[in-house]
C-alpha positions as CSV (number, residue, x, y, z in Angstrom):
1,M,-106.5,-6.3,-27.8
2,A,-107.4,-4.4,-31.0
3,M,-105.6,-1.7,-31.6
4,S,-106.8,0.8,-34.8
5,G,-103.4,1.9,-36.6
6,G,-106.0,4.5,-38.3
7,K,-107.4,4.9,-42.1
8,D,-104.3,4.0,-44.7
9,D,-105.1,7.9,-46.7
10,G,-103.3,9.1,-44.4
11,S,-105.9,10.7,-42.1
12,P,-105.7,11.0,-37.6
13,M,-106.6,8.5,-36.3
14,M,-109.9,9.3,-33.6
15,E,-110.9,7.1,-31.4
16,M,-109.2,7.3,-27.9
17,N,-106.7,4.7,-26.9
18,T,-108.6,3.5,-23.4
19,T,-105.5,0.7,-22.6
20,P,-104.1,3.3,-20.3
21,L,-107.0,4.2,-18.4
22,I,-107.9,1.0,-18.0
23,D,-104.9,-0.6,-16.9
24,V,-104.6,2.9,-13.9
25,M,-108.0,2.6,-13.0
26,L,-107.5,-1.6,-12.3
27,V,-104.1,-0.2,-10.8
28,L,-106.2,2.7,-7.9
29,L,-109.4,0.2,-7.7
30,I,-106.1,-2.4,-6.4
31,M,-104.4,0.5,-3.8
32,F,-108.7,1.0,-3.4
33,I,-109.4,-2.4,-2.4
34,I,-105.5,-3.2,0.2
35,T,-106.4,0.2,1.9
36,I,-109.7,-0.7,2.9
37,P,-109.6,-2.0,6.9
38,V,-110.7,-5.3,7.9
39,A,-114.1,-5.7,8.5
40,T,-114.3,-6.7,12.1
41,H,-117.7,-8.2,14.4
42,A,-118.1,-7.1,17.6
43,V,-120.0,-8.7,20.3
44,N,-121.1,-6.1,22.7
45,I,-121.3,-7.4,26.3
46,D,-121.8,-5.7,29.1
47,L,-119.3,-7.2,32.1
48,P,-120.3,-6.1,35.9
49,S,-118.4,-3.5,37.1
50,P,-115.4,-4.9,39.5
51,A,-116.4,-5.6,43.4
52,A,-114.0,-5.0,46.2
53,P,-112.0,-7.8,47.2
54,P,-113.9,-10.4,49.4
55,P,-113.2,-10.0,53.4
56,D,-110.7,-12.0,54.4
57,V,-113.0,-14.7,56.5
58,I,-114.9,-16.0,54.5
59,V,-118.6,-17.2,55.5
60,E,-119.1,-20.8,54.5
61,R,-122.7,-21.0,52.4
62,T,-124.9,-24.6,53.4
63,K,-126.1,-25.7,50.4
64,N,-129.8,-27.1,49.1
65,K,-130.1,-29.9,46.1
66,V,-133.4,-29.7,44.3
67,V,-133.4,-33.6,42.7
68,I,-136.0,-34.2,39.9
69,M,-136.6,-38.1,40.1
70,P,-137.9,-39.3,36.3
71,D,-141.8,-40.1,37.6
72,S,-141.7,-36.2,38.9
73,T,-141.0,-36.4,42.4
74,I,-139.1,-33.1,43.2
75,L,-136.8,-34.0,46.1
76,W,-135.0,-31.0,49.0
77,N,-131.4,-32.8,50.2
78,G,-133.4,-36.4,49.4
79,S,-136.6,-35.9,51.2
80,P,-139.8,-35.4,48.3
81,V,-141.9,-32.7,48.9
82,N,-144.7,-30.9,46.5
83,V,-144.4,-27.6,45.1
84,N,-146.3,-25.7,47.6
85,Q,-143.7,-27.0,50.1
86,L,-141.0,-25.7,47.9
87,S,-142.0,-22.5,47.6
88,G,-142.3,-22.5,51.5
89,L,-138.4,-24.1,51.4
90,L,-137.5,-21.5,48.9
91,Q,-138.9,-18.7,50.8
92,A,-137.6,-19.7,54.6
93,T,-133.8,-20.3,53.0
94,L,-134.5,-16.3,52.1
95,A,-134.1,-15.1,55.4
96,I,-130.8,-16.6,55.9
97,Q,-128.0,-14.5,56.3
98,P,-125.6,-15.7,53.8
99,E,-128.3,-17.0,51.7
100,P,-127.5,-21.0,51.2
101,E,-126.3,-21.8,47.8
102,L,-129.1,-24.2,45.3
103,Q,-128.3,-26.6,43.7
104,Y,-130.8,-27.6,41.4
105,Q,-130.1,-31.8,39.0
106,P,-132.9,-32.8,37.1
107,D,-132.7,-36.7,36.2
108,A,-131.6,-36.7,32.5
109,Q,-134.9,-39.0,32.2
110,A,-137.4,-36.1,34.4
111,P,-140.1,-34.6,32.3
112,Y,-139.7,-31.4,30.8
113,D,-142.4,-30.2,32.4
114,T,-141.8,-30.8,36.3
115,S,-138.4,-29.0,35.7
116,V,-139.9,-25.9,33.9
117,R,-142.3,-25.4,36.4
118,V,-139.5,-26.7,39.0
119,L,-137.5,-23.4,37.7
120,N,-140.0,-21.3,37.9
121,I,-141.1,-21.4,41.4
122,I,-136.9,-21.3,42.1
123,K,-137.0,-18.5,39.6
124,G,-139.9,-15.9,41.1
125,S,-139.0,-16.4,44.7
126,G,-136.2,-14.6,44.1
127,V,-133.1,-17.0,45.0
128,T,-130.6,-15.9,44.3
129,A,-126.9,-17.9,44.6
130,F,-128.6,-20.6,42.4
131,G,-126.7,-23.3,40.4
132,F,-126.4,-26.4,38.4
133,V,-124.9,-29.8,39.3
134,G,-124.7,-33.1,37.9
135,N,-123.9,-32.0,34.2
136,E,-120.1,-32.8,34.1
137,Q,-122.2,-36.6,32.9
138,F,-123.1,-35.2,29.9
139,S,-119.8,-33.4,28.8
140,E,-119.4,-35.4,25.3
141,F,-122.1,-35.3,23.6
142,G,-123.7,-38.4,22.3
143,K,-121.7,-40.4,25.5
144,A,-123.6,-42.5,27.6
145,P,-124.2,-41.2,31.9
146,G,-121.8,-43.6,33.0
147,A,-119.7,-45.2,30.3
148,N,-116.2,-44.7,30.0
């Protein structure tokens, strides 16, 4: 660092030495940086409130399975149905207590349009016991179904 030694005529130095001031400011800056709390990223999730423990008697639900085939055929428990029959069957299952579980399994080659249309029918019917099944075969990305 350059330092001014003043003039040779013996007059006092007229410039302030800022080196100690800069050193103190750098130390304070480092102290403030260290004491700043670490920024955390939070994801707020609304969790359901805890429910009462289930009763001792467990009621077995019956299961119905909707399968979408590659040729757009809709199967209800193995029997082909059309979209109108599917809506009627879903409404009939809502009257059963407890509501039967509805399992949805589109084939890997099933048309997207048919799959979405069936999902919209299921959603519109008000079914609450619903689940996707058969996705275990796609648990590894890039692995062909049935390959070991």
